[in-house]
N, C-alpha and C positions, 0 to 999 in steps of 0.2 A: 461433585457436580452430576447435577442430573441433565439426563438425555432425554431425547426422542431419537428415535433409531431407524433407518435405511441405508473414493476418490474419484471424479469423475475426470478422462484423459480432453474430454472438450468443453467449451464455455454453452452454454444453453440459450437459446433465443426465445425469449419470453417476451408476447406481448403485452403493451404497458407498463413495464418493469420501472420500477422508479430508480434514480439514481441512487446509491448507496447511502450519501450523507443525505439526503432528505428522507430515505426512511429510517436511518438513525435517530432523525428529530421525533418523526412521528412515533417509532416507539420509544423511546425516551418520554415524550409527553403522554403516552399511553400508560407506562409503567408507572409514571410519577416518582421516578427514581433517578440519579444520576446511572448513566450506564455505559458500558464501552462496548461497541459491535464489531463482530468480523465477521464476514461474508465468505462463506467456503464452496468449496463445489466436494465437498466430502460425500460419496455415495453410502455410508455406513450412519451418520449423526447426523441427524436433520435440524436440530436444535439442542444447544447446550448449554447450560444456566451452574454459574459460577460467583459465589459472591466472598469478597473480602473486605472485612470491612462495611463501611455504608455502599461502597461501590458494587454493582453488580457486572458482571464480564459475560457477556452472549456472545456464541458463535451459532450462525443460522444458514442453512444454504440459500442460495442464488436464487432458488424459484421463489423464494418468500415475498420477493423485490415486484412479484407481480402480483401479490394476495390482495384481497379485498377487505376492505373495512371491519368484515365479521370474521375473519381469520387474525386479523391483525390484533383486533382486541382478544381475540382467544389467545393468542400468542404471551401477551403484554398481563394477562391474568395467569399464564406459565410460569412467566419468568418472577412473577410477584410470590406463587403459588405453583412447586411442580408438585404439588398432590393432587391437585385437580385433574377431572377427566377432559380429553381433546378431541370431543370427536369430531369438532370442522377441522382441525390443523392434520388430523389423520387422514381424512377426506381429502383435504387438498394435495398432501401428500401422496396418498394412493393415486389422483389425478395425474400425477405428475411422472410419477414412480416409471414410467416407460422412457422417458427422455433422460434416466439417469445411468449413465453406465456402468456397467457391475463387471469385474471379471470374469471369465468362463470358469466355472467349477465343476468339476466331476461330480457325478451323481453319487450320493452318500444315504446308503440306507440306513434309515434312523427309528430306533428302536424306542420308545420311553416308558412304556408298561414293562416293570419287574413282577417276578413273582411277590416278592413282599411290596416293593414302592415303587408309584408311577411317578417319574419325574415331570410331565404336563403339567398336572395340576399344581404341581410345587415350583415350576418356571413361571407359570403365568400370575400364579398370588406373589409370587415376589417383584416380579417385572410390574405389576401397578401400584404394591405397595412402597417399593422404593426409586423405580424407575420411571414412574407415570407410563408403564404401558411400551417404553420407547426401545426394547431389546428387542431386536428381529433375529438375533441368532438363532439354528436351531438347535436341540437339545437331543444327546441319544445316551444309550449305556452305550458302553465299551466293550471291547470285545474277550476280555479275559483280568481276571480278579485272584486274588489273594485270600490269606486268610487273617492278616495281622491288618489293623485298620493305621496304626501308627509309624510312621516313615514310610510311607509311599506316596505315589502320585497317584491321589484321589480324582483328581479333576482335570479336566485341560480344557482350553480354549483355541482354535484353531482362527486366527484373522483372517486367513487364505481363504478357508472355506466357510468362514461365520458358522461354527460347531462347537458346542460345549460338550465335551463327553466326560461321563462320570463310570467312576470307576465299578465294574458290577460286584466289586466286594463288598458293597456298601448294601445291596440287594440280600439282606438278611433280616430275618424279623430282631435279631439283636443290636441291629443299627438304630438307632431313635430317630423319628421323624423327622426331630428339630437338628439331626447333625447332618443328614440328608441337605435338608433346605440350607444349613449353613457351607456345606461346601457348592452347591447350585449358586447360591449368591456370592462366594467368594467369585466362580469361573463368569459369572455374570458382570464382576467389575470388570474382571478384565475385557470383557468385550468393551463394559461402557468409557472404560480409561483410557485403554489401549499402552502402548509401551513407552515410557519416556527416555529420551537420552540426554544423560549429560556427562558432559567433558569427553563424546564419544563413544562413552559405556551405556550399553542399556540397561534401563532401571524397570523391573516389572513388579516388585512393589513398592510402589513410592511411598513418600510421607503421605501423597493425599489419598492411595490406595490403603493404606492402615488405618487411617482418620477412617474412612468410610467403611473400612471394614468392621470395625466396632461400632457400627451404627446398628449392626443386624440386632433383632430384637433377644435370640438368645444365642449371641457371641459369647459370652462368659459362661454359660451353661455349656456348649459347643468345647469350648477350650478347654476347662475343666475333666468332659467327658473323655477328649480326647489322650491328655495329659493323664489320664486314668491308667491309660491302654485300652479304652474301650468296657470298663469295667462299672 
């Protein structure tokens, strides 16, 4: 699933907003493929795309019902290929982000530059390559770490504060840059996919999560290094 990021407790009122059924038909025609559309009020994810066989499942924020033909065209292109750049959609989202209600958050001091690894360029590169630049979470080094890499929490994602924390035990010369990137990618997947519920139980690492985790270009190398005990 690929997503552009930014749940609202209130409905928005947008001028010239289309009916959802009309919008779905316009989008289907623009994409040129069979698709199923769900309109949401999610304040974190503006648009998400999932493919199953020949059908495309799309979730889009209500704000897009009032989008012009140029934004609609770019959205259709993004649905066809989530790797493209989306300046029009990003501008449109930014223009309307003031009416998206977000939960109050406590101030978080974020530090991305470590002694050996800088998280921000890693996050930005992964965001663009794998998520179309759509992950809006912040990232920071955590407060404390240890000496071993295996069997410890190397990263975490808080959906409440929209913050990824990376264990500072990874901020060492002996830790390969590709492994740091893998941990960052793993936590960005949590931000993107969220938590699934199955039979009333929370599933953090779903089958879809594991499938997408393996799409990371250095996945095999990172796992092999981890299993070797960091040697």
